[in-house]
N, C-alpha and C positions, 0 to 999 in steps of 0.2 A: 483388521481382528475385531470381530464384535462379542463384547462381553458375552454370555448368555447365562440364563439359570436353566439348565438342562432337567428336562423330563421328557423322555423319550413317548412318541406317540401310541397309543396301545391300541395295538391292533385287534383287539377283537375281547368283548365279553369273555372270560374263561368260567366255563360250565364244569360240570365234574359228569363225567360218565358212570352209572352203574349198574350197566347191563353185564352179566355172567355172559351172554352168548348173543352172536348175531341175531337180529330182527331184521325182517321186511316185509313190506306192505306197497298199496299200489295209492295213488291219488292225481286228482285233478287240480288244475288251475287255470287262472286267466292272464294273458300276458300285459293284460293293459297295468296291473300292478307292479311291475316288475321295476324296482328302484333303480335310480345311477349308481353305478359300478366303480372300484376302484381301476385305477390305470393298470392295464392289463399289459406284458412283455410278449404277448404272440402280437405276430403281422400278418396282415393279410388284408384284400378288400375289404370295405363297406359293403354289407350284406343287409338282407332283411330276412326276416323269418319267412315262410313257405306259409302261403295263405290258406291252404289245406294240408293237414298234415294226414297221412292215412294212420287210422286206430289202429293199434297195434295189441295183439291177445296180452289180457293182465296176466300175471304169474300164477292166477287163480287158476287162469285158463288154461295154463299152457303146463302146467307141471317144472317140478323145480330143474327136472333131467334136460328139457327143451329150451330153456333161458338163453343158453350160448348158441344155439340155432338161429333166432331171432337175434340178440341184440351180439353184436360182434365185440369183446374186451379189446381197450387199446389203450394205450401208453397216452398219458394227457400231451404229451410233447412230441408224440405222432399226429397230433391235429393238424389240421389244413383245410384249405377250400374246397378240396376235393370231396372230402369226406360229408360238406353239409347235405343234410336232407337223410344220411345214413342214421338208421339205431344203432348207438354203442353204450356202453358199458366202462366207465372210468370210475378209477379208483386215486384217491389223495388224501391231503390234510386239508381241513378247515383255515384258513387264513385271515379273512373276513368276513366278519358276521354282523349284521344286523339285523337284528328282532322287534326295531322300534314301531312296523308298521302294522296297524291292525288288521289287515290283509291275509298277513303271513310273514314269512320268514326268507331274508337273501343271503346266499354266502358263496364264497368265491374257494373253490377246490385247487388245491396245488399241488403238483409233484415238481420238484427242485424250481425252476424259474418259469414255468410253467403253468397255464391256471385256466379252468372254466366257470363260468357264473352260473346260477344252481336259485331257482325260485319254489318256494314249498307254499302252498298258500293255507290258511287259515286250517284248515276241516283237517287238512294231515298233521301240523301240527297239536292239536287237538287230539285226534290217536294217541299221541305217546302218552304212556303214562308218567304220572306226577313226578316221580323220581327223577325219569328218563330224560325230561326236558329241560333239566340239567345239563346241557350237550357241553362239550367234547374235550377232554382230557387231551393234550396236544399229541400227543404218542397216538392216538387211536387215528385209525383210516374210515373215509368213507366210502361206500361202491354208488354210484348212481347210474340210473338206465335212462335212456330218452332218446330224441333224435336230435343231432346238431343243428344249430344255425347258427349265425351272425348277427350281430346288433353293435352298429358303431366301432366297426373293428377288432368287436371283443368277440370271442367264442361263448355259447351260450348252450343249454338245454332246454328245448321245448316245453316249458311248462304244460302242455297240453297232452304232451307225451311221456313224462316221468312216471314209470312203471315201478321204479323198486328205488328204493331208499334203504340202504344197509350200513347199521353201524357194525363195524369192523372193530372190537375193543381188541386191542394189541394184547393177545394172549402171555403172560409172564411165563418164559421159558426154565423149566426148571431144572436144567440141566446144564444150561449155559453160565459161563462166567460174565456174568450181567454188570459186574462192578468195573470190567476193563474198557465198558462202552458209554458215551457220552450219557451221564444224570444230572439232574438239579434236586440239591439236597437242601432238608430242612432238621434244622436242630430244634426237633421237638423237645417237650420237656414236662411230662405228665399230660395233661387233659389233652384232647384234639384241638388244636388251635383253629382258627377261623380262616386264618390268610395262608393256611398249606396250600388249600386249591386253588385261590386265588393268583400264587406265585407260578403255577405250574412245576409241582416239586414233583419230581417220578422217585424220591429216595426220600423216606422219614428215619431219621435217626431219635429212637425214643430213648432217652434220657430217664435218668431215676428209676423207670418202671421195673426194672430186678433186681430193685432194692427193695424198693417200700412193697412191691408184692408179695414179697415173703415176711412181711412185717406181722406180728402178732395177731394186729388188726389193721390192716391195710387200710389207706384211705381210698374213698370211692372209687375213683380215678384210676388206683392202682390193684385192682381188684382182678383175681384171674379171668371174669366176665365181661368186665370193661375194657380189657387188654385184647382181649381176645375179637371185640366187635368194633375194638377202635383198629386194630389191625388188619381185619374181613373187610371193613370200609376204604381203607386204605387200597387193599389190594383190589377191590372193585374199582377203583378209580385209576388203577394202574399202576399203582406206584410200589414200590419194593419196601420193605421194615429191615431195618436193623437195631438191635437191639445191644443197648451199651450196657455193660457190667464188669464193676469193680473184684476184682480176684482177690481184694484185700478187705473192703469195710462193705458198709453199708450204712449211708448216711440217715440221720434222724430216725433210726431204729434202736431202741434199747431191746436190751435180752435179761431177762433175771435168770438167776442161781438155777432157777427149776427147770430152765429151758435146755432144750438137746442142744443148740448150737450155743448156748453160752461157754460150755467145756473146750470149744474150737478155738476160742480166745486166743491174741497174742499177749504173751508176758513179758513187763519190762523187767528192767534189772532190779528190781524192788518186789518182785514176786505179787504186782497189782496187774488186773487186765488192764491191756491198753484200751483206750476211749476216746471218741470226739467227746469234746469237753462244750464246744461253740462252734456251730451247734453240733448237736447230740451225735453218736453214731456208734456201730457196733464194729468193732476193727479183729479182724480173723488170723488166723498165721499159715501163709501157704504151704508149711511143712507138716503140717498136721491131717495126717489121713480124713479126719472127720472134716474139717474145713476145705479139703479138695473133694471129697465126694459130695458135699453141699456145694460147693462151686457147680461141678459136674450135672448135678440133678439140675439146678439152675439156668442151666443153659440147653438140657434137655428138654426142659419145660418151654423156653421159648421156642425154640425148634417146634415143639408141639403145638404150640399157639401158633406157629405159620411165620416165623422171625425168615428173613433173607439172608439174614447173616450177622455175626456178633462184632461187634467192637470192644474189645478188650482193654479198660482205663486202670492206670494204677499197675500197669504190666510189671512194675518191678517187685510186684508181691512183696513178702515179707522182706527180701532185699532190698524193700524200699528204705528202711530207715540205716542202712548202710551205704545209700547212695548216691549220696549228698544232696539231697531232698530237704531245704530247709523248710518244713509246713508250717511248723508253730502248731503240733498238734499233741495231744495229752498231756496238757497243762508244762509243757516244754516248749520253750523259744524254737528250737530245732527239732522238735520230735523226741522220740522214746529210746533213740540211739542204738537202736535192736530189741528183738525178740530172744526170750531164753524161757522159752516154754520146754515141756520134756520133751518135745520132738526135735528141736532146733539143740539143747545141750546133748542130746544123744547124738542126732546128727553132726554136731561139731566133733566131739570125741571122734568118731569114727574117721573123719577129715583126717584130724591132727594124726592118727595113730598109721593112716594112709602115708601122710607126708614127711612124719618124722621119724626118725629112730630113736630107740627108746630114751640114748644120751643125750640129743638133742631137746628130747622132752625134759628130761632133767635140769638140763641147761636154762629153760625158761620156769623151771619151779614146779614142774609137774613131777610128784615123783607115782604116785597111781593114776597113770589115767583111764582105768573102769570107773573110778569115782570118781572123774574128775567133772566139775560144773564148772561153765565159764563165767558166770555170773558171782559164785562166791571169789573166786579167783580176785574179778577186779574190785568185788565190795573191798577186800580185804586189802586194798592196795589204794586204797580212797577215792575210787574213780565214783561219779553218782552218775544217774541217768541224762542230770542236765550238760553234764560235761562230757558224757558219752554223746548228746546231739550236737554238742558244739563243735567235736573233732569229728563227728560224720560226714558234716559240710564240706570237710575238707577235699573229699571223695568227688565234688562238684567239678573239679578241674580245672577252675579258672585260677587257681594261683599253683605254676607249675614247681615253685618251690615249698609247697607247703609239706610238712612232715606228718605222718601220723605217728603219736606219742603213745597210743593206749598199749600195753603187750600183745601182742596177738590180733590186734584186731585186724589188721589185713588179711590174714588168713581167717579170719572170721569172719570178713565181707566177701571175699571169695568162695567161701563157704555156700553163703546166703547165694548169692549171683549163680554159682553153680543149680542150686537145688532149683530154684525157680525158673530156671533154664529147661530144666528137667522136665518141672510140673507143667509149663504152657505147652512145650511139645505135646507129653502127652495129653495134654487136655484138648488141644487142636486136632490131634488125628480121631479121638475119640467123638469130638463133635464133628465134625465133619463126616465119619463115619456112620453115626447115628442119622443125621441128616439124609446122606444116600441110601442108607440100607431100609428106612422107615419110610422115606419119603420121595425117593427119587432126586432129591433136589441138592444142587450144590450151594454152597453159603458161602458168604465171604465172610474170610477172617483177617479183622484188622485192629489197627493199634491207635489209641491217643498217646502220641506221643511227638518227639521233634529231634531235628536232625543233631543237637549239639550239643550233647555230654557224651561221651564216652562211653556211658553206663548204658545207652539203648541202643550200640552198635548190635549188641549180642542178638537182638532181639529182631534185626530186617529179616532176616533168611525166614523167618516164622511166621512173619505175615504176607496177605496179599496187597496191602497198601497202609498208608497214614494217614490218619485224618485228624493229627492234633494241632493245636495252635502253632504259628509261626512267630517265633520269639519275638523276630524283629518288625516294625511295624512302619513302613515308611511315608512321608507325608511329600506329597508332590506339590512344585514340580522338582523338587530333589528325593532321593531315595527311591529305590525300588525292589521289588521283592520276584520278580518271574522267575531270575536264576535259583530259587529258593525251591520252588514248585518243580523247575525241572531238575534239580538234584533229586528231590523226592521220588521224579519218575525214573531217575535212572537208579537209585538205591531198590526200589520195587518195581519196576517194569509196569506201573497201574499208577492212575490220576491222583496226586497228591491231593489230599482235601486240608482245607485250612478252618481249623475252627472259629468261632466268635472270637474279637478282643476279649479279655479281660482284666490286661493291666490297667491300673488306675489312671494314668496320665491318658490313655489312649481314648480308656472309655469319657472320661470327663470332657477334654477337645472333643470327641464327635457328639455329645452331647450339647454341649455349650454352643457347638456352631452348627448343630442339627445337617448333619453331615452327609446326606441322600446321594450325593453327587461323588462324594469321596468313595461308597461303599459300592458305588455302580463302577468306577475307576478301577479298585478293588476286584470286583468281579471279571470284568473284563481280563484283567491282568492275568488273573489264575486261568481262564479259559482258555487265552492264547500261550499260556507258558505248559499246556499239558495236566493241568489241576482243575481243582473246582471250587467255588465257595461253598461253605456251608452256611443258608441262610438262618438267620434268628429271627424273632418277632420283636424286639426289644436289645437293644445294647446297654449290658450292666457288668458290674464287676462279679464275682462269683459271691451268692450267697443274699443279693438286694432282694428286699423285703416285694411282696405283690404291690402291696401300694406304691412304693418307690417307682417300681414298673413303669407303673402308667403315666408318669412326668417324665420320663427318658425318652430318647430318641426310638422311633416306631418305624419298623420296615417299611419301606413303600411298595405295596403290593403289584399295584400296576407297571411303577417301573420294574420289579423285579421281574415281571410277566414279561414283559416285551422282550429284556435277556435274555430271559432262562429258555422263551419262545425260540428266538433267534440261534441260541444254541441247539436247543432240540430238534428244531427243523434242519438244521445242517448237520447234523450229526456225521455225514460221510465225509464232513471237512474236520471233523474235532474227532475222526476214529482213531486215536493214536498208534494203535500196534502195526498199520497198515501206511505209517508216514517213517520218513526219514529224515535223520539232520541234515542238512549241508553245511553244517560248520566245519572250519578247517582249522579250530582252537578249540582247547579245552582248558579248565581250571582245573588242577587236582582238589578235593576235599581228603583229607588223610585222615585216618584214622588213628593210625600210632601218633601223628602231628598233635591230634586232638587229645591222647591221651597224655602226652608230655606236657604241651604248652597249649591248653583250650584258647584261651583269650587272645595271645599272637597269633594263631592259625586264623581262627575263626573272623577276628579284625582285617586281615591281609586277606582271607577269601572274600569278606562280604567287599573289600576294597577293591580289588580289581573285578571283581563282578560287576560294579556300578560303574567302576571307569569305561570297560569294554561295552557295558549297556550305554553309556552315555556315547561313548564313538560308534553305535551302530555296529559294532562288530557282533557276529554269531561266534557263538561258544557253547560248549556243553561243560556242563558241571559233572566231575565225575568221582565218585567215593570210589576211595580204594581201602580194603580191608589190613588188618596186621598181621591177618594168619591167627588171631588167638578168639578175638572177640565178632571176625567176621572174616571170611577168607580172605587171603590173599590176592587179589582177582586182576591185579596191574600185569599186561599181558601185550605180548607184539602185536597180534592182531588189533587189538584198542587203540595203543598209541600210534600202528600206522596209518589209523585214518585221518589223522591231524598234523599238519604241517609246523605248529607252534602249540606248544604245553607251557601254561605259567605254574609254578609252585609257589605256591602261597604261605611264606615262613613254617616249609614244609621241615621242620627239624629234626624228624624221627622218620626212619624206612626202616624197613626189611632190606637185607643184604639180596633177594630177589628183587628187589623194586631197584633197587641200586644200579644191577645188573641190567634190567631193563631199560632203564632210563639212559645207560651208556650207550648200550646196543643201538637205543632210538637217533641219539644223536650222531652216531658213530654212520646210521643208516644216512642222515641227510636232514633229520629233525631239527629244529630250534627248541632248546628249552633256558626259560627266563625265571630265576629264583629271586624270592623277593624275600629279604630280612634271611635268618640262617636256614642253613642246607646241611641235611644229612649229618647230623652230629650225634643220632642219637639211634639205638635199634629199637624192634618193637617193644623192648623190655626195659626201656628207657637205660641202657646199658652204652657206653660209648662206642659207637661204631667204626669200627678202625677196619677202611673197603677201601681197596685199592681201585674199585670201581670208583668210589666218589671222589678218589685225591685224581684218577685219571678226567673222571667228567671235569671238575673244576679248571683241570687243565687246559680244557678243550674248548678254549676262547673260541669266536668265531673270526675268522681269518678274510684278507680281502681274496676274493676269490673261492670261498670255501665255503661251501653246501653245508646249512647246521651249524651248531655251534652251542656253546653253553653261556648265559648273559647271567651274569651275578649282577643284582642288584642291591647287595645287602647294605644297608645303611644305619650302621648303630646307633646314631643319634641324627635328630633333623632340630630345624630350630627355624622358622619362618611368621614372621609376622610378630615377634614378640612372642611364639606359642614355642615352649619346648618340652620335651616328651622322650624320656629315655626308654622307656616301655616298649615302644614300639621300634621297629628294625626297616620300616621299608616305606615307601611312600602310598603306596594303595591302602594299606591301614590306616597311615595319616590324612589321607582324603576320606575316610571313611569314618574316623570317627571326629575330625573337625570340619569337615564338609557338609557330610552328608547325616551323621545320627544326630536328631534331636535338633536340628538347624532350621526352627522355625521360632519365632518371635512367641507367635499363637501357641506353642508347643511348650516352650520356656515357661511360660507364666504360668504352667501346671506340674510343673516339679516338684512345686512344695509337697504334691500327694505322696510324693517318696523319698523326701525330706533330699533332692538332690539341687547339687547348682549346676545352672547352666553353663553347657560348656562352652568355652571358648574356640570360635570361628575362625578360618583363614577367610580369607577375602573370594569372589569370583573370580580375580585375576591371578591369584595363586593358584588357584583351582584349575583356571584355563592354562597356567604353566605343564602343570601335572599328568593334565590330559594329552597337552602337545605332545611331551616326552614321551609317553605313550603310544600316542599314534602314530609317531615316526619311530618307534621300536615295532611295532604291528607292519609299518610298511615296509620297514628292510627285512623283516623274517618272511613274508609272507609272499608268492608272486601274484598274487592278485586277491583284494577282497570281495567276497558274496555281496556284501551291500557297500556301494561307494558310502562316503559319510559326508551325504548331501541335505542331512535333515537337520531341522534343530534340536536341539539337546531336550526338549522339554514334549519330545515326540521320542517311541519306543516302537522298534520292529522285530518282529519273529519270525522266520521262515522257515520250512516245511517243506518236504518233498512227498508226492502223494505216488505210487505205483501201483495201485490197483483202484479200479481197473485198466484206466488210461492214466500217463504220465500226465503229473499237474502240478503246479507248486501253489503252497498255500503260504500268505502272505498276511504278517497281523500288523497294523500300525494302532497302537495306543496314546492319547494324548493326556499329557502330565501336564498341561498348561492349566495348570488350579489355582484358585484362591481360596486359602482354607477359611479365612474369616468371614465369607461372605458363601463357601461352598458354591463357587462360580467354575465353571467351565470356561476358556475362552477358547473358542475356535479357531481352527487352522485354517488357511486356504494355501491351494496351489501347493500341493505337498511334491517335490519332485525327486521322484524314486528312480535309481539306476542300481538293478540287479544284474548277477554276473550271468548272460544268458546262458537257459540249459544248454545241456551236451546230450547229443542221440536222438534229438528232436524238433519241430520247429513250432515255435510259437502262432497259434491262429485265435487266440482270443485273448483281451485282459478284461476281466472285470471286476466290480467292488461293488458289496452288497453289505449292511451295518442294521444295526437294530435302530440306529436311529435315523433311518430315512426310510423310505417302503420301495420293495423292487428289486431293480439292481443296476447299475450305471455300465455301459461298457466304454472302455477306456481307449484313445488311442496313444499307439505303441512305436518306439522304431527300436533299432538293433544296431549300435554306433559302438565300434572298437571295442567289440566282444561284449556289452553290456544291452539289457533291454531296458529302455530309458521309457518311461511313461509320468504323467499329471495325476494326482489323486486330487479332484476338485475342494475338497472339504473333509476336515476331521471334526467330529464334533465329541465322541470320545473314541469310539471302537469304530473301524472299518478293517473288511475283511478281503484280500483280493483275491482275485483266483485266476491263473496264470493256467492257460490248457494247450 
């Protein structure tokens, strides 16, 4: 194994295409100036160009309707020696470009693994307009006509016969759901940034614009004219634009009492306008009709300016102040604790009247509901804004024993939650209809959120995808996050995007060690797991100044280009809607369990996911709702896809879920319960269920298919570490082996005033993995992937059915040294994949952004497994089995 400082080779200088429509023209050149070419995957006998080539009529002479009569359009992969001397028209993408020679420019035109060489002399290059000499956004295709010949075993187009060179700019389909297909993303913030084009970005997230653009005196870069120009330029370069809009606040903007928007402000317990103080910002109330209309018009404006999608930030709206968001805003450590404007007061009065009888209201101390003000009610009982803010954090869900002590505050939170859901549903329908009716355009509708807190679950159904930060950031060789992307895909049915890290410790570590390769691993991990990474220009905590940003870790456009290029050029391999899971195992992420006991459930979920990843067990994370915030979606059809299902501290269930799990076991499935199971229902009331009792009695017996494995362990003690809060070894494995288990990370924990977590040894972790490996082998008839790989290799497998069946297998290298940002290459990786059923394997090949071309691999099928060896793994290899 050789340590390397990895920097993927750049395939071509990225240049942007500014054409609005295809161009065509003729040229002539000399074969004497053709430079050496890169290795070609085509195989054919070595031939030389013909000495004399028949001069074909030019396009001007032919007329456009006659072009096809002379030049036969042919697929690049259908080129063969018999076509030498034929006039052809071929289309593909530029994958290698050399414009360093003064005589002209050479490039390879490629489609899939097939390519042809093209040489254009300087006279042609000079005919291009100055703004078009910046060739070619990688989604664009180029069509070239000429006579085919071969040189050195490589297909070429004879330069003397090139009669057409057409930039075929990929048109942005206004009616398609573009967000469901592979894109590369940039976290744009404000002015147009230099590295967006260089990193081969296809979707730009424009942050802050829709706040500052509506300020009384907007910044120059946030003016309507500048935004339209910036977005128009992005569209000309083949990019989509998504505008980010907070539905509750506008940072860096102060409205005065004379401004119309000022009247739409949120009001705190003391009757004061809610405002941000450091930095300053305006806070509206999503229950006020005026603020709702102001927000709606901002979105309509973004669509008018050309936005292809909207990303909703601060999606909680006014319910944010009762959703457990400890944001330290408005002069309070935890936020204002609620809005008490006239709209909120009136709405809460109506809610109470709908919910309680007159006698019940009297018992709460409410004599005259028609004139009731909740703010007066609380102040009379001694509550302050600071006390409300501290109490509201209990809604975060981390402490299942937390009691809300404020009278009627749970009702108040329920009211605020209900109202913001209604508002966002209406806002979405209005925005989609506006784009469709006025521009014939389908826009994306995304949310900047996470999967952790229960408060997010009620919003999942109304958004196309999630592009928020992932709360956990694992450092290789321990700690992976692929399962969190797959969980996001399971929830939304579209790729889950990861925002840039903002955690103080994460940013400090990445800046200290200049971790370009770490970010490259993170990007590969995202794309291999049905997700995508949103590229920043630099890595900083929120609110960092421009001066500070200049000293931080800057993104590496060349590396990002190589990886984004690879991802986009093989879009068919990442067309997730056409892929199918091959997993026989599932791990439940339970909404009712998050509601009741988020800490233990998420620790256990993360832990079993990390263990299965380390054991190379293919598994699907499944989100199940509670029937309140999200539909109760666990059914027999879903469960029957799996032989083994893990229940990570699923302490709360609906009765329907209990019945479905019992039926699953009775039909031969295996359930593994980690920690407490089935104690409560979706309302956190005791779950007295005959199904749960029958399930717990269904222990696996000799010769009996399926069964219930109860691994509840109320207290664990290993290597001197005692912890009574965790109930299973999976949670234990995560907290004491995975999380922050790196000396280089621990050195920075002082930034958030945390002490390093004690960690178990590798030997103890080995024992835990061995126990679960044995359990998997006892419950699965066969594994999808045999555990022949090192624990520092991640593997994820999908099956594609269209147009022909094939299997896509991703290999990720987690053998990484943080202090030196070094990836240690792994060699001779032996893979054993369960042989596909229903078709014969004809070809196994490997491609990667870390090397050029593709490598065909020898393979055998033995004892039901397809076996092959991958020669080397730098960061990311993709094996294609056909």
